[in-house]
PyMOL CGO cylinders between C-alpha atoms (Angstrom):
from pymol import cmd
from pymol.cgo import CYLINDER

trace = [
    CYLINDER, -10.80, 4.36, 35.88, -11.79, 1.76, 33.22, 0.3, 1, 1, 1, 1, 1, 1,
    CYLINDER, -11.79, 1.76, 33.22, -10.34, -1.53, 31.99, 0.3, 1, 1, 1, 1, 1, 1,
    CYLINDER, -10.34, -1.53, 31.99, -8.31, 0.06, 29.02, 0.3, 1, 1, 1, 1, 1, 1,
    CYLINDER, -8.31, 0.06, 29.02, -7.95, 2.80, 31.25, 0.3, 1, 1, 1, 1, 1, 1,
    CYLINDER, -7.95, 2.80, 31.25, -6.12, 0.40, 34.15, 0.3, 1, 1, 1, 1, 1, 1,
    CYLINDER, -6.12, 0.40, 34.15, -3.94, -1.41, 31.26, 0.3, 1, 1, 1, 1, 1, 1,
    CYLINDER, -3.94, -1.41, 31.26, -2.32, 2.19, 30.05, 0.3, 1, 1, 1, 1, 1, 1,
    CYLINDER, -2.32, 2.19, 30.05, -1.55, 3.01, 33.42, 0.3, 1, 1, 1, 1, 1, 1,
    CYLINDER, -1.55, 3.01, 33.42, -0.28, -0.41, 33.74, 0.3, 1, 1, 1, 1, 1, 1,
    CYLINDER, -0.28, -0.41, 33.74, 1.70, -1.03, 30.94, 0.3, 1, 1, 1, 1, 1, 1,
    CYLINDER, 1.70, -1.03, 30.94, 3.49, 3.03, 31.02, 0.3, 1, 1, 1, 1, 1, 1,
    CYLINDER, 3.49, 3.03, 31.02, 4.79, 1.64, 34.32, 0.3, 1, 1, 1, 1, 1, 1,
    CYLINDER, 4.79, 1.64, 34.32, 6.19, -1.47, 33.31, 0.3, 1, 1, 1, 1, 1, 1,
    CYLINDER, 6.19, -1.47, 33.31, 7.59, 0.39, 30.01, 0.3, 1, 1, 1, 1, 1, 1,
    CYLINDER, 7.59, 0.39, 30.01, 9.33, 2.55, 32.34, 0.3, 1, 1, 1, 1, 1, 1,
    CYLINDER, 9.33, 2.55, 32.34, 10.38, 0.86, 34.72, 0.3, 1, 1, 1, 1, 1, 1,
    CYLINDER, 10.38, 0.86, 34.72, 11.95, -2.06, 32.16, 0.3, 1, 1, 1, 1, 1, 1,
    CYLINDER, 11.95, -2.06, 32.16, 12.48, -0.50, 28.91, 0.3, 1, 1, 1, 1, 1, 1,
    CYLINDER, 12.48, -0.50, 28.91, 16.89, 0.36, 30.25, 0.3, 1, 1, 1, 1, 1, 1,
    CYLINDER, 16.89, 0.36, 30.25, 17.07, -3.34, 31.87, 0.3, 1, 1, 1, 1, 1, 1,
    CYLINDER, 17.07, -3.34, 31.87, 15.53, -4.83, 28.15, 0.3, 1, 1, 1, 1, 1, 1,
    CYLINDER, 15.53, -4.83, 28.15, 17.55, -2.28, 26.14, 0.3, 1, 1, 1, 1, 1, 1,
    CYLINDER, 17.55, -2.28, 26.14, 20.48, -3.45, 27.77, 0.3, 1, 1, 1, 1, 1, 1,
    CYLINDER, 20.48, -3.45, 27.77, 20.30, -7.22, 27.33, 0.3, 1, 1, 1, 1, 1, 1,
    CYLINDER, 20.30, -7.22, 27.33, 19.12, -7.70, 24.06, 0.3, 1, 1, 1, 1, 1, 1,
    CYLINDER, 19.12, -7.70, 24.06, 21.66, -5.33, 22.72, 0.3, 1, 1, 1, 1, 1, 1,
    CYLINDER, 21.66, -5.33, 22.72, 24.34, -7.35, 24.63, 0.3, 1, 1, 1, 1, 1, 1,
    CYLINDER, 24.34, -7.35, 24.63, 22.49, -10.39, 23.07, 0.3, 1, 1, 1, 1, 1, 1,
    CYLINDER, 22.49, -10.39, 23.07, 22.51, -9.33, 19.72, 0.3, 1, 1, 1, 1, 1, 1,
    CYLINDER, 22.51, -9.33, 19.72, 25.10, -6.59, 19.31, 0.3, 1, 1, 1, 1, 1, 1,
    CYLINDER, 25.10, -6.59, 19.31, 23.55, -4.51, 16.88, 0.3, 1, 1, 1, 1, 1, 1,
    CYLINDER, 23.55, -4.51, 16.88, 21.40, -0.72, 17.56, 0.3, 1, 1, 1, 1, 1, 1,
    CYLINDER, 21.40, -0.72, 17.56, 19.22, -1.48, 15.01, 0.3, 1, 1, 1, 1, 1, 1,
    CYLINDER, 19.22, -1.48, 15.01, 17.97, -4.40, 15.97, 0.3, 1, 1, 1, 1, 1, 1,
    CYLINDER, 17.97, -4.40, 15.97, 17.90, -4.06, 19.55, 0.3, 1, 1, 1, 1, 1, 1,
    CYLINDER, 17.90, -4.06, 19.55, 15.56, -1.70, 18.72, 0.3, 1, 1, 1, 1, 1, 1,
    CYLINDER, 15.56, -1.70, 18.72, 12.93, -3.44, 16.69, 0.3, 1, 1, 1, 1, 1, 1,
    CYLINDER, 12.93, -3.44, 16.69, 13.31, -6.31, 19.22, 0.3, 1, 1, 1, 1, 1, 1,
    CYLINDER, 13.31, -6.31, 19.22, 12.48, -3.99, 22.54, 0.3, 1, 1, 1, 1, 1, 1,
    CYLINDER, 12.48, -3.99, 22.54, 9.65, -2.58, 20.55, 0.3, 1, 1, 1, 1, 1, 1,
    CYLINDER, 9.65, -2.58, 20.55, 8.07, -5.56, 19.72, 0.3, 1, 1, 1, 1, 1, 1,
    CYLINDER, 8.07, -5.56, 19.72, 8.73, -6.74, 23.39, 0.3, 1, 1, 1, 1, 1, 1,
    CYLINDER, 8.73, -6.74, 23.39, 7.04, -3.63, 24.70, 0.3, 1, 1, 1, 1, 1, 1,
    CYLINDER, 7.04, -3.63, 24.70, 4.15, -4.11, 21.80, 0.3, 1, 1, 1, 1, 1, 1,
    CYLINDER, 4.15, -4.11, 21.80, 3.88, -7.83, 22.75, 0.3, 1, 1, 1, 1, 1, 1,
    CYLINDER, 3.88, -7.83, 22.75, 3.09, -6.34, 26.45, 0.3, 1, 1, 1, 1, 1, 1,
    CYLINDER, 3.09, -6.34, 26.45, 0.67, -4.07, 25.63, 0.3, 1, 1, 1, 1, 1, 1,
    CYLINDER, 0.67, -4.07, 25.63, -1.20, -6.40, 23.06, 0.3, 1, 1, 1, 1, 1, 1,
    CYLINDER, -1.20, -6.40, 23.06, -1.61, -9.32, 25.86, 0.3, 1, 1, 1, 1, 1, 1,
    CYLINDER, -1.61, -9.32, 25.86, -1.88, -6.92, 29.10, 0.3, 1, 1, 1, 1, 1, 1,
    CYLINDER, -1.88, -6.92, 29.10, -5.04, -8.19, 29.42, 0.3, 1, 1, 1, 1, 1, 1,
    CYLINDER, -5.04, -8.19, 29.42, -3.85, -11.99, 29.37, 0.3, 1, 1, 1, 1, 1, 1,
    CYLINDER, -3.85, -11.99, 29.37, -1.38, -11.41, 32.15, 0.3, 1, 1, 1, 1, 1, 1,
    CYLINDER, -1.38, -11.41, 32.15, -3.33, -12.92, 34.99, 0.3, 1, 1, 1, 1, 1, 1,
    CYLINDER, -3.33, -12.92, 34.99, -1.35, -12.04, 38.00, 0.3, 1, 1, 1, 1, 1, 1,
    CYLINDER, -1.35, -12.04, 38.00, 0.31, -8.14, 37.44, 0.3, 1, 1, 1, 1, 1, 1,
    CYLINDER, 0.31, -8.14, 37.44, 3.00, -9.64, 39.75, 0.3, 1, 1, 1, 1, 1, 1,
    CYLINDER, 3.00, -9.64, 39.75, 4.64, -11.68, 36.88, 0.3, 1, 1, 1, 1, 1, 1,
    CYLINDER, 4.64, -11.68, 36.88, 4.82, -9.00, 33.97, 0.3, 1, 1, 1, 1, 1, 1,
    CYLINDER, 4.82, -9.00, 33.97, 8.12, -8.43, 34.74, 0.3, 1, 1, 1, 1, 1, 1,
    CYLINDER, 8.12, -8.43, 34.74, 8.90, -12.64, 33.88, 0.3, 1, 1, 1, 1, 1, 1,
    CYLINDER, 8.90, -12.64, 33.88, 6.69, -12.36, 31.27, 0.3, 1, 1, 1, 1, 1, 1,
    CYLINDER, 6.69, -12.36, 31.27, 8.43, -8.78, 29.78, 0.3, 1, 1, 1, 1, 1, 1,
    CYLINDER, 8.43, -8.78, 29.78, 12.13, -11.10, 30.02, 0.3, 1, 1, 1, 1, 1, 1,
    CYLINDER, 12.13, -11.10, 30.02, 10.92, -14.14, 28.75, 0.3, 1, 1, 1, 1, 1, 1,
    CYLINDER, 10.92, -14.14, 28.75, 9.39, -12.33, 25.62, 0.3, 1, 1, 1, 1, 1, 1,
    CYLINDER, 9.39, -12.33, 25.62, 12.89, -10.58, 24.50, 0.3, 1, 1, 1, 1, 1, 1,
    CYLINDER, 12.89, -10.58, 24.50, 14.48, -13.87, 25.46, 0.3, 1, 1, 1, 1, 1, 1,
    CYLINDER, 14.48, -13.87, 25.46, 12.02, -15.52, 23.03, 0.3, 1, 1, 1, 1, 1, 1,
    CYLINDER, 12.02, -15.52, 23.03, 12.59, -12.56, 20.55, 0.3, 1, 1, 1, 1, 1, 1,
    CYLINDER, 12.59, -12.56, 20.55, 16.49, -12.51, 20.59, 0.3, 1, 1, 1, 1, 1, 1,
    CYLINDER, 16.49, -12.51, 20.59, 16.14, -16.42, 20.11, 0.3, 1, 1, 1, 1, 1, 1,
    CYLINDER, 16.14, -16.42, 20.11, 13.28, -15.65, 16.75, 0.3, 1, 1, 1, 1, 1, 1,
    CYLINDER, 13.28, -15.65, 16.75, 15.68, -13.31, 15.27, 0.3, 1, 1, 1, 1, 1, 1,
    CYLINDER, 15.68, -13.31, 15.27, 19.11, -15.96, 15.56, 0.3, 1, 1, 1, 1, 1, 1,
    CYLINDER, 19.11, -15.96, 15.56, 16.62, -18.39, 14.48, 0.3, 1, 1, 1, 1, 1, 1,
    CYLINDER, 16.62, -18.39, 14.48, 15.05, -16.02, 11.33, 0.3, 1, 1, 1, 1, 1, 1,
    CYLINDER, 15.05, -16.02, 11.33, 18.65, -14.49, 10.26, 0.3, 1, 1, 1, 1, 1, 1,
    CYLINDER, 18.65, -14.49, 10.26, 20.07, -18.22, 10.29, 0.3, 1, 1, 1, 1, 1, 1,
    CYLINDER, 20.07, -18.22, 10.29, 23.07, -17.27, 12.54, 0.3, 1, 1, 1, 1, 1, 1,
    CYLINDER, 23.07, -17.27, 12.54, 24.70, -19.84, 14.86, 0.3, 1, 1, 1, 1, 1, 1,
    CYLINDER, 24.70, -19.84, 14.86, 23.96, -17.93, 18.40, 0.3, 1, 1, 1, 1, 1, 1,
    CYLINDER, 23.96, -17.93, 18.40, 27.13, -20.00, 19.57, 0.3, 1, 1, 1, 1, 1, 1,
    CYLINDER, 27.13, -20.00, 19.57, 29.08, -17.87, 17.69, 0.3, 1, 1, 1, 1, 1, 1,
    CYLINDER, 29.08, -17.87, 17.69, 27.52, -14.62, 17.62, 0.3, 1, 1, 1, 1, 1, 1,
    CYLINDER, 27.52, -14.62, 17.62, 29.52, -11.38, 18.25, 0.3, 1, 1, 1, 1, 1, 1,
    CYLINDER, 29.52, -11.38, 18.25, 28.72, -8.39, 19.61, 0.3, 1, 1, 1, 1, 1, 1,
    CYLINDER, 28.72, -8.39, 19.61, 29.71, -5.37, 17.57, 0.3, 1, 1, 1, 1, 1, 1,
    CYLINDER, 29.71, -5.37, 17.57, 27.91, -2.66, 19.45, 0.3, 1, 1, 1, 1, 1, 1,
    CYLINDER, 27.91, -2.66, 19.45, 29.47, -1.53, 22.94, 0.3, 1, 1, 1, 1, 1, 1,
    CYLINDER, 29.47, -1.53, 22.94, 29.56, 1.63, 22.93, 0.3, 1, 1, 1, 1, 1, 1,
    CYLINDER, 29.56, 1.63, 22.93, 26.51, 2.56, 24.77, 0.3, 1, 1, 1, 1, 1, 1,
    CYLINDER, 26.51, 2.56, 24.77, 28.44, 3.69, 28.26, 0.3, 1, 1, 1, 1, 1, 1,
    CYLINDER, 28.44, 3.69, 28.26, 26.59, 5.98, 30.39, 0.3, 1, 1, 1, 1, 1, 1,
    CYLINDER, 26.59, 5.98, 30.39, 28.96, 8.51, 32.52, 0.3, 1, 1, 1, 1, 1, 1,
    CYLINDER, 28.96, 8.51, 32.52, 28.46, 10.88, 34.53, 0.3, 1, 1, 1, 1, 1, 1,
    CYLINDER, 28.46, 10.88, 34.53, 29.58, 14.38, 33.55, 0.3, 1, 1, 1, 1, 1, 1,
    CYLINDER, 29.58, 14.38, 33.55, 30.72, 14.87, 37.23, 0.3, 1, 1, 1, 1, 1, 1,
    CYLINDER, 30.72, 14.87, 37.23, 33.60, 11.55, 37.79, 0.3, 1, 1, 1, 1, 1, 1,
    CYLINDER, 33.60, 11.55, 37.79, 36.67, 12.91, 36.32, 0.3, 1, 1, 1, 1, 1, 1,
    CYLINDER, 36.67, 12.91, 36.32, 38.09, 11.87, 32.45, 0.3, 1, 1, 1, 1, 1, 1,
    CYLINDER, 38.09, 11.87, 32.45, 40.76, 9.58, 33.61, 0.3, 1, 1, 1, 1, 1, 1,
    CYLINDER, 40.76, 9.58, 33.61, 38.03, 7.27, 36.12, 0.3, 1, 1, 1, 1, 1, 1,
    CYLINDER, 38.03, 7.27, 36.12, 35.52, 7.54, 33.20, 0.3, 1, 1, 1, 1, 1, 1,
    CYLINDER, 35.52, 7.54, 33.20, 38.06, 6.07, 30.54, 0.3, 1, 1, 1, 1, 1, 1,
    CYLINDER, 38.06, 6.07, 30.54, 38.61, 3.61, 32.77, 0.3, 1, 1, 1, 1, 1, 1,
    CYLINDER, 38.61, 3.61, 32.77, 35.04, 2.81, 33.43, 0.3, 1, 1, 1, 1, 1, 1,
    CYLINDER, 35.04, 2.81, 33.43, 34.44, 2.26, 29.79, 0.3, 1, 1, 1, 1, 1, 1,
    CYLINDER, 34.44, 2.26, 29.79, 37.13, 0.13, 28.86, 0.3, 1, 1, 1, 1, 1, 1,
    CYLINDER, 37.13, 0.13, 28.86, 36.53, -2.36, 31.40, 0.3, 1, 1, 1, 1, 1, 1,
    CYLINDER, 36.53, -2.36, 31.40, 33.23, -2.37, 29.91, 0.3, 1, 1, 1, 1, 1, 1,
    CYLINDER, 33.23, -2.37, 29.91, 34.60, -3.04, 26.89, 0.3, 1, 1, 1, 1, 1, 1,
    CYLINDER, 34.60, -3.04, 26.89, 36.99, -5.77, 27.88, 0.3, 1, 1, 1, 1, 1, 1,
    CYLINDER, 36.99, -5.77, 27.88, 34.15, -7.24, 29.63, 0.3, 1, 1, 1, 1, 1, 1,
    CYLINDER, 34.15, -7.24, 29.63, 31.50, -6.98, 27.23, 0.3, 1, 1, 1, 1, 1, 1,
    CYLINDER, 31.50, -6.98, 27.23, 34.79, -8.20, 24.67, 0.3, 1, 1, 1, 1, 1, 1,
    CYLINDER, 34.79, -8.20, 24.67, 35.59, -11.53, 26.65, 0.3, 1, 1, 1, 1, 1, 1,
    CYLINDER, 35.59, -11.53, 26.65, 31.19, -12.31, 26.97, 0.3, 1, 1, 1, 1, 1, 1,
    CYLINDER, 31.19, -12.31, 26.97, 31.91, -12.91, 23.11, 0.3, 1, 1, 1, 1, 1, 1,
    CYLINDER, 31.91, -12.91, 23.11, 34.28, -15.85, 24.33, 0.3, 1, 1, 1, 1, 1, 1,
    CYLINDER, 34.28, -15.85, 24.33, 31.86, -18.02, 26.27, 0.3, 1, 1, 1, 1, 1, 1,
    CYLINDER, 31.86, -18.02, 26.27, 28.86, -19.79, 25.76, 0.3, 1, 1, 1, 1, 1, 1,
    CYLINDER, 28.86, -19.79, 25.76, 25.28, -18.01, 24.69, 0.3, 1, 1, 1, 1, 1, 1,
    CYLINDER, 25.28, -18.01, 24.69, 24.10, -20.29, 27.56, 0.3, 1, 1, 1, 1, 1, 1,
    CYLINDER, 24.10, -20.29, 27.56, 26.52, -18.53, 29.99, 0.3, 1, 1, 1, 1, 1, 1,
    CYLINDER, 26.52, -18.53, 29.99, 26.81, -14.94, 28.29, 0.3, 1, 1, 1, 1, 1, 1,
    CYLINDER, 26.81, -14.94, 28.29, 22.49, -14.91, 28.56, 0.3, 1, 1, 1, 1, 1, 1,
    CYLINDER, 22.49, -14.91, 28.56, 22.40, -16.12, 32.33, 0.3, 1, 1, 1, 1, 1, 1,
    CYLINDER, 22.40, -16.12, 32.33, 25.40, -13.01, 33.10, 0.3, 1, 1, 1, 1, 1, 1,
    CYLINDER, 25.40, -13.01, 33.10, 23.97, -10.42, 31.01, 0.3, 1, 1, 1, 1, 1, 1,
    CYLINDER, 23.97, -10.42, 31.01, 20.31, -11.53, 32.58, 0.3, 1, 1, 1, 1, 1, 1,
    CYLINDER, 20.31, -11.53, 32.58, 21.46, -10.64, 35.78, 0.3, 1, 1, 1, 1, 1, 1,
    CYLINDER, 21.46, -10.64, 35.78, 24.13, -8.32, 35.63, 0.3, 1, 1, 1, 1, 1, 1,
    CYLINDER, 24.13, -8.32, 35.63, 22.25, -6.00, 33.15, 0.3, 1, 1, 1, 1, 1, 1,
    CYLINDER, 22.25, -6.00, 33.15, 18.56, -7.22, 33.79, 0.3, 1, 1, 1, 1, 1, 1,
    CYLINDER, 18.56, -7.22, 33.79, 18.73, -7.28, 37.36, 0.3, 1, 1, 1, 1, 1, 1,
    CYLINDER, 18.73, -7.28, 37.36, 16.76, -10.28, 37.76, 0.3, 1, 1, 1, 1, 1, 1,
    CYLINDER, 16.76, -10.28, 37.76, 17.07, -12.80, 40.70, 0.3, 1, 1, 1, 1, 1, 1,
    CYLINDER, 17.07, -12.80, 40.70, 18.43, -16.83, 40.35, 0.3, 1, 1, 1, 1, 1, 1,
    CYLINDER, 18.43, -16.83, 40.35, 15.30, -17.87, 40.57, 0.3, 1, 1, 1, 1, 1, 1,
    CYLINDER, 15.30, -17.87, 40.57, 13.70, -15.37, 37.70, 0.3, 1, 1, 1, 1, 1, 1,
    CYLINDER, 13.70, -15.37, 37.70, 16.37, -16.32, 35.98, 0.3, 1, 1, 1, 1, 1, 1,
    CYLINDER, 16.37, -16.32, 35.98, 16.03, -19.94, 36.27, 0.3, 1, 1, 1, 1, 1, 1,
    CYLINDER, 16.03, -19.94, 36.27, 12.15, -19.38, 34.85, 0.3, 1, 1, 1, 1, 1, 1,
    CYLINDER, 12.15, -19.38, 34.85, 12.58, -17.66, 32.48, 0.3, 1, 1, 1, 1, 1, 1,
    CYLINDER, 12.58, -17.66, 32.48, 15.15, -19.47, 30.96, 0.3, 1, 1, 1, 1, 1, 1,
    CYLINDER, 15.15, -19.47, 30.96, 13.41, -23.30, 31.83, 0.3, 1, 1, 1, 1, 1, 1,
    CYLINDER, 13.41, -23.30, 31.83, 16.71, -24.77, 34.25, 0.3, 1, 1, 1, 1, 1, 1,
    CYLINDER, 16.71, -24.77, 34.25, 17.24, -25.41, 37.90, 0.3, 1, 1, 1, 1, 1, 1,
    CYLINDER, 17.24, -25.41, 37.90, 18.09, -22.68, 39.92, 0.3, 1, 1, 1, 1, 1, 1,
    CYLINDER, 18.09, -22.68, 39.92, 21.30, -24.54, 41.18, 0.3, 1, 1, 1, 1, 1, 1,
    CYLINDER, 21.30, -24.54, 41.18, 21.96, -24.50, 37.82, 0.3, 1, 1, 1, 1, 1, 1,
    CYLINDER, 21.96, -24.50, 37.82, 21.94, -20.96, 37.36, 0.3, 1, 1, 1, 1, 1, 1,
    CYLINDER, 21.94, -20.96, 37.36, 23.94, -20.06, 39.96, 0.3, 1, 1, 1, 1, 1, 1,
    CYLINDER, 23.94, -20.06, 39.96, 26.68, -22.22, 38.96, 0.3, 1, 1, 1, 1, 1, 1,
    CYLINDER, 26.68, -22.22, 38.96, 26.93, -20.71, 35.37, 0.3, 1, 1, 1, 1, 1, 1,
    CYLINDER, 26.93, -20.71, 35.37, 26.94, -17.70, 36.78, 0.3, 1, 1, 1, 1, 1, 1,
    CYLINDER, 26.94, -17.70, 36.78, 29.62, -18.67, 38.91, 0.3, 1, 1, 1, 1, 1, 1,
    CYLINDER, 29.62, -18.67, 38.91, 31.67, -19.99, 36.44, 0.3, 1, 1, 1, 1, 1, 1,
    CYLINDER, 31.67, -19.99, 36.44, 31.55, -17.27, 33.91, 0.3, 1, 1, 1, 1, 1, 1,
    CYLINDER, 31.55, -17.27, 33.91, 32.09, -14.82, 36.67, 0.3, 1, 1, 1, 1, 1, 1,
    CYLINDER, 32.09, -14.82, 36.67, 35.58, -16.73, 37.94, 0.3, 1, 1, 1, 1, 1, 1,
    CYLINDER, 35.58, -16.73, 37.94, 36.40, -16.82, 33.58, 0.3, 1, 1, 1, 1, 1, 1,
    CYLINDER, 36.40, -16.82, 33.58, 35.67, -13.32, 33.41, 0.3, 1, 1, 1, 1, 1, 1,
    CYLINDER, 35.67, -13.32, 33.41, 37.50, -12.42, 36.23, 0.3, 1, 1, 1, 1, 1, 1,
    CYLINDER, 37.50, -12.42, 36.23, 40.60, -14.68, 35.21, 0.3, 1, 1, 1, 1, 1, 1,
    CYLINDER, 40.60, -14.68, 35.21, 41.01, -13.78, 31.84, 0.3, 1, 1, 1, 1, 1, 1,
    CYLINDER, 41.01, -13.78, 31.84, 41.03, -9.81, 33.44, 0.3, 1, 1, 1, 1, 1, 1,
    CYLINDER, 41.03, -9.81, 33.44, 43.49, -10.28, 35.73, 0.3, 1, 1, 1, 1, 1, 1,
    CYLINDER, 43.49, -10.28, 35.73, 45.48, -11.29, 32.80, 0.3, 1, 1, 1, 1, 1, 1,
    CYLINDER, 45.48, -11.29, 32.80, 44.73, -8.29, 30.66, 0.3, 1, 1, 1, 1, 1, 1,
    CYLINDER, 44.73, -8.29, 30.66, 44.53, -5.70, 33.82, 0.3, 1, 1, 1, 1, 1, 1,
]
cmd.load_cgo(trace, "trace")
């Protein structure tokens, strides 16, 4: 295979593997599907354009999520949005299995809405780490590299976020 054919194959594999996680991460951060679609497109366009410059193909995941994070923060800066007060407006992307009973589906959807609502009341740093871990499926080390903070701080923030969510949800449920 030629170099460009290898790049197309590598891009296709990367896109298919990471698109859902990146989409969910960005959607939860910006809260708007149209903006999310644009930012996800930008992330993967940049991946395609820069695939040759990524020396270690094992680091594509880091590169993609770092680029996604930069796209989100760039969007916030461009729109002059105070990211500490940004509220998600679109959380209706719950996918439910048609084989499950309707009551269980409803409870899952409502629980997800409650969690996303509570995420709007925590700091942007805690929200970002939570979303990278829970929706992006990244490890503590990967989040540490992407966020440029110590791995122990990632663990601490994630623990505190989970405790806040548990506390808030326990009061509601």
